C-alpha positions as CSV (number, residue, x, y, z in Angstrom):
1,M,22.4,14.3,16.2
2,K,24.2,17.7,16.6
3,H,25.1,20.0,13.7
4,K,26.7,23.2,13.6
5,K,24.7,26.1,11.9
6,T,27.4,26.4,9.2
7,E,27.2,22.7,7.9
8,R,26.4,22.2,4.4
9,I,23.8,19.8,3.2
10,V,26.3,17.3,1.7
11,D,28.2,17.2,5.0
12,I,25.0,16.6,6.8
13,L,23.9,13.7,4.6
14,N,27.2,12.0,5.2
15,T,26.7,12.4,9.1
16,I,23.4,11.0,8.8
17,E,24.4,8.1,6.7
18,D,27.0,7.1,9.2
19,Q,24.5,7.3,12.1
20,L,22.1,5.1,10.4
21,K,24.8,2.5,9.3
22,K,25.8,2.2,13.1
23,C,22.1,1.6,13.8
24,H,22.0,-1.2,11.2
25,I,19.5,0.4,9.0
26,S,19.4,-1.4,5.7
27,T,19.2,1.6,3.3
28,P,21.4,4.4,5.2
29,R,22.2,6.8,2.2
30,L,18.9,6.5,0.8
31,D,17.2,7.1,3.9
32,A,19.5,10.0,4.7
33,E,18.6,11.6,1.3
34,V,14.8,11.2,1.8
35,L,15.1,12.7,5.3
36,V,17.2,15.6,4.4
37,G,15.2,16.2,1.3
38,H,11.9,16.3,3.3
39,Y,13.0,18.6,6.1
40,V,14.7,21.3,3.7
41,N,12.0,20.7,0.9
42,R,14.1,19.7,-1.8
43,D,14.3,16.5,-4.0
44,R,17.1,14.1,-3.7
45,S,18.9,15.5,-6.9
46,A,18.6,19.0,-5.7
47,L,20.6,18.0,-2.7
48,Y,23.6,17.5,-4.7
49,R,23.1,20.3,-7.0
50,N,22.7,22.6,-4.0
51,G,25.0,20.9,-1.7
52,D,26.3,24.0,-0.3
53,Y,23.1,24.9,1.1
54,R,23.1,25.6,4.7
55,P,19.8,24.6,6.5
56,T,18.0,26.9,8.7
57,D,17.7,26.1,12.6
58,E,14.3,25.3,12.2
59,E,15.1,22.9,9.4
60,L,17.7,21.3,11.3
61,Q,15.6,20.7,14.4
62,G,13.0,18.9,12.3
63,L,15.7,16.9,10.7
64,Q,17.0,15.9,14.1
65,T,13.8,14.5,15.1
66,G,13.1,12.7,12.0
67,V,16.5,11.2,12.3
68,A,15.7,10.0,15.8
69,R,12.6,8.3,14.8
70,R,14.3,6.4,11.9
71,I,16.9,5.3,14.5
72,K,14.1,3.9,16.5
73,G,12.8,1.9,13.7
74,E,10.0,4.0,12.5
75,P,9.5,3.6,8.7
76,I,10.7,6.5,6.4
77,A,7.1,6.9,4.8
78,Y,5.5,7.5,8.4
79,I,8.1,10.1,9.1
80,T,7.7,12.0,5.9
81,G,4.2,11.2,5.8
82,I,4.3,10.5,2.0
83,K,4.6,7.3,0.0
84,E,4.7,6.9,-3.8
85,F,2.6,4.1,-5.4
86,F,1.9,3.9,-9.3
87,S,3.7,7.2,-9.9
88,L,1.2,8.8,-7.6
89,E,1.8,10.6,-4.2
90,F,-0.1,9.3,-0.9
91,E,-0.4,10.7,2.4
92,V,0.2,7.7,4.9
93,N,0.3,7.5,8.8
94,H,0.0,5.0,11.4
95,H,-3.7,4.3,10.8
96,V,-2.9,2.8,7.4
97,L,-0.4,0.3,5.8
98,I,2.3,1.7,3.8
99,P,1.8,0.7,-0.1
100,R,4.2,-1.8,-1.2
101,P,5.6,-1.9,-4.8
102,E,4.4,-5.5,-5.4
103,T,0.8,-4.3,-4.9
104,E,1.3,-2.3,-8.3
105,I,1.0,-5.8,-9.9
106,L,-2.6,-6.0,-8.7
107,V,-3.5,-2.6,-10.3
108,E,-1.7,-3.9,-13.6
109,E,-3.7,-7.0,-13.5
110,I,-7.0,-5.0,-13.4
111,L,-5.8,-2.8,-16.2
112,R,-4.8,-5.7,-18.4
113,L,-8.2,-7.5,-17.7
114,I,-10.2,-4.5,-18.5
115,G,-8.2,-3.8,-21.8
116,N,-8.6,-7.4,-23.0
117,K,-12.3,-7.3,-22.3
118,T,-12.6,-3.7,-23.8
119,L,-15.0,-3.1,-20.8
120,Q,-15.8,0.7,-21.4
121,R,-17.4,1.5,-18.0
122,G,-18.2,-0.3,-14.8
123,K,-18.1,-0.7,-10.9
124,I,-15.2,-1.7,-9.0
125,L,-15.2,-2.7,-5.2
126,E,-12.1,-2.6,-3.1
127,I,-12.2,-4.3,0.2
128,G,-9.7,-3.2,2.8
129,T,-8.6,0.1,1.0
130,G,-6.4,1.7,3.6
131,C,-4.8,4.8,2.2
132,G,-6.7,4.1,-0.9
133,A,-3.7,3.6,-3.2
134,I,-5.4,0.8,-5.4
135,S,-8.8,2.5,-6.0
136,I,-7.0,5.8,-6.6
137,A,-4.6,4.4,-8.9
138,L,-7.0,2.6,-10.9
139,A,-9.4,5.7,-10.9
140,T,-6.7,7.7,-12.6
141,E,-6.5,5.2,-15.4
142,L,-10.1,4.2,-15.8
143,T,-12.0,7.4,-16.1
144,Q,-15.4,5.7,-17.0
145,F,-15.5,3.6,-13.9
146,Y,-17.0,4.1,-10.5
147,F,-15.2,2.7,-7.4
148,F,-16.4,1.8,-4.1
149,A,-13.6,1.5,-1.4
150,A,-14.5,0.0,1.8
151,D,-12.6,-0.3,5.2
152,I,-13.2,-1.4,8.8
153,S,-11.2,1.6,9.9
154,Q,-12.8,5.2,9.8
155,K,-9.3,6.7,10.6
156,A,-8.0,4.8,7.5
157,L,-10.9,6.1,5.2
158,T,-10.1,9.7,6.5
159,V,-6.7,9.1,4.9
160,A,-8.2,7.6,1.8
161,K,-10.4,10.5,1.3
162,R,-7.8,13.0,1.5
163,N,-5.6,10.9,-1.0
164,A,-8.6,10.7,-3.5
165,R,-8.9,14.7,-3.4
166,R,-4.9,15.1,-3.6
167,N,-5.1,12.9,-6.9
168,G,-8.3,14.4,-8.4
169,V,-10.4,11.5,-8.3
170,A,-12.7,12.0,-5.2
171,E,-15.8,12.5,-7.3
172,R,-15.6,8.9,-8.9
173,I,-14.9,7.0,-5.4
174,F,-17.3,6.2,-2.8
175,F,-16.0,5.3,0.6
176,L,-17.7,2.9,2.9
177,C,-17.0,1.7,6.4
178,G,-17.6,-1.8,7.1
179,N,-16.3,-5.3,7.6
180,L,-15.6,-7.0,4.2
181,L,-18.9,-7.4,2.2
182,E,-21.4,-6.8,5.2
183,S,-24.2,-4.6,4.2
184,L,-23.6,-4.3,0.6
185,S,-26.4,-5.4,-1.8
186,E,-25.0,-4.3,-5.2
187,Q,-23.1,-6.3,-7.9
188,F,-19.7,-5.3,-9.2
189,D,-17.8,-6.0,-12.3
190,I,-14.6,-6.5,-10.2
191,I,-13.8,-7.1,-6.4
192,V,-10.3,-6.5,-5.4
193,S,-8.4,-6.6,-2.2
194,N,-5.1,-6.5,-0.8
195,P,-6.2,-8.3,2.5
196,P,-4.2,-9.1,5.6
197,Y,-2.3,-12.1,4.7
198,I,0.4,-12.7,7.4
199,S,-0.2,-15.7,9.8
200,D,-0.1,-15.5,13.8
201,E,3.1,-17.2,13.7
202,E,4.7,-15.4,10.8
203,F,3.8,-12.0,12.6
204,K,6.1,-12.9,15.5
205,H,9.2,-13.2,13.0
206,I,8.6,-10.1,10.7
207,S,10.9,-7.1,11.0
208,F,10.8,-4.7,13.8
209,E,9.8,-1.9,11.7
210,I,6.5,-3.5,10.4
211,R,5.7,-5.3,13.7
212,N,5.7,-2.3,15.8
213,H,4.7,0.6,13.6
214,E,2.1,-0.7,11.0
215,P,-1.4,-1.5,12.0
216,R,-2.0,-5.1,13.0
217,T,-5.4,-5.4,11.6
218,A,-4.2,-4.7,8.2
219,L,-1.5,-7.4,8.6
220,I,-2.7,-10.5,10.6
221,A,-5.2,-13.1,9.0
222,G,-5.4,-16.1,11.5
223,P,-3.3,-19.4,11.8
224,D,-2.2,-19.8,8.1
225,G,-2.8,-16.0,6.8
226,T,-5.6,-16.9,4.6
227,E,-8.6,-16.0,6.7
228,F,-9.7,-13.0,4.7
229,H,-9.1,-14.8,1.4
230,Q,-11.5,-17.6,2.6
231,A,-14.1,-14.9,3.5
232,L,-13.8,-13.0,0.3
233,I,-14.0,-16.3,-1.7
234,R,-16.9,-17.5,0.2
235,N,-19.0,-14.4,0.3
236,G,-17.8,-12.5,-3.0
237,G,-19.7,-14.4,-5.6
238,P,-23.1,-12.9,-5.0
239,H,-21.6,-9.5,-5.3
240,L,-20.0,-10.3,-8.7
241,R,-21.8,-10.0,-11.9
242,K,-21.5,-13.1,-14.1
243,G,-18.1,-12.9,-15.7
244,G,-17.0,-10.5,-13.1
245,W,-13.4,-11.0,-11.4
246,L,-12.2,-11.6,-8.0
247,I,-8.6,-10.3,-7.7
248,M,-6.7,-10.8,-4.3
249,E,-3.1,-10.2,-3.3
250,M,-1.6,-13.1,-1.3
251,G,1.6,-14.0,0.6
252,Y,4.3,-16.4,0.1
253,G,3.3,-20.0,-0.2
254,Q,-0.5,-19.2,0.0
255,W,-1.4,-19.9,-3.7
256,E,-1.8,-23.6,-3.4
257,T,-4.5,-23.0,-0.7
258,I,-6.3,-20.1,-2.2
259,E,-6.4,-22.1,-5.5
260,R,-8.1,-25.0,-3.7
261,L,-10.5,-22.7,-2.0
262,L,-11.6,-21.1,-5.3
263,R,-12.1,-24.5,-7.1
264,E,-13.8,-26.1,-4.2
265,S,-16.5,-23.1,-4.2
266,Q,-17.5,-24.0,-7.7
267,K,-18.4,-20.4,-8.2
268,Y,-15.1,-19.4,-10.3
269,D,-13.4,-20.3,-13.4
270,Y,-10.2,-18.8,-15.2
271,I,-8.4,-19.3,-12.0
272,R,-4.8,-18.3,-12.3
273,C,-1.8,-16.8,-10.4
274,Q,0.3,-13.7,-11.2
275,Y,4.1,-13.6,-10.0
276,D,5.8,-10.5,-8.5
277,Y,9.1,-9.1,-9.6
278,A,10.9,-11.6,-7.2
279,G,9.2,-14.6,-8.7
280,I,6.8,-15.0,-5.7
281,E,3.1,-15.9,-6.3
282,R,1.5,-12.5,-5.7
283,V,-1.8,-12.1,-7.2
284,A,-4.7,-14.7,-7.4
285,T,-7.2,-14.1,-10.1
286,A,-10.6,-15.7,-10.7
287,R,-13.7,-15.1,-12.9
288,R,-17.3,-15.4,-11.7
289,R,-19.1,-18.4,-13.5
């Protein structure tokens, strides 16, 4: 990408959009706006309000690097280092999964459950916290709760801790490095997880952007994609108080298997499924008997 020093933002936007279109990027205009906005430190609306602004050489150099990375398939969130989730800003990098809008349903389900039960205070455990999006979003809403956020990756936890400080909830979240529920002896009011749920076969066919850039350990979960759900259902019971909730995100077509596992365990009742905005079964919820 080559730009003359005298080019205006509006012209640069059009040039980048054309380049991304030629590379079959699915959202070329939006990506162009996000990239330009990031490197010239302006929000998207300001790009048009200040359309005659001419970026500095330094800004253009950064933008050129960012566009080259996007053309190679790197997700926008990794290029900018920022992703919004539940109206909050999160740092992301290649050590953590990029938060998805559908995961907000997981947060909303917990807020609904707590609101219905009028639970004033308690403890919530998140398994596989990644960048910390779920626990941090909940902590901003549930100010009387304490959170325990676990991940097997110390590098992911480093990112999550910075995000907790960024969003002002670090004093109420305890970060733990470990595999699932191992070494935990406490009981919780809620155990929540957005575990890996892509099967070995599905992983071969998912988008290049995800397959080549996001951490595989946060994506792949055995032959049918429910390996981690099975472990959470099997081992979660002793760590839930009576009447506590196990809440898990799941992938397309997995609800039937997860529902069967929950019922066969005989540890849970009030088993139900929540759908996402596309009508896909997305969140499994069950109460500890």
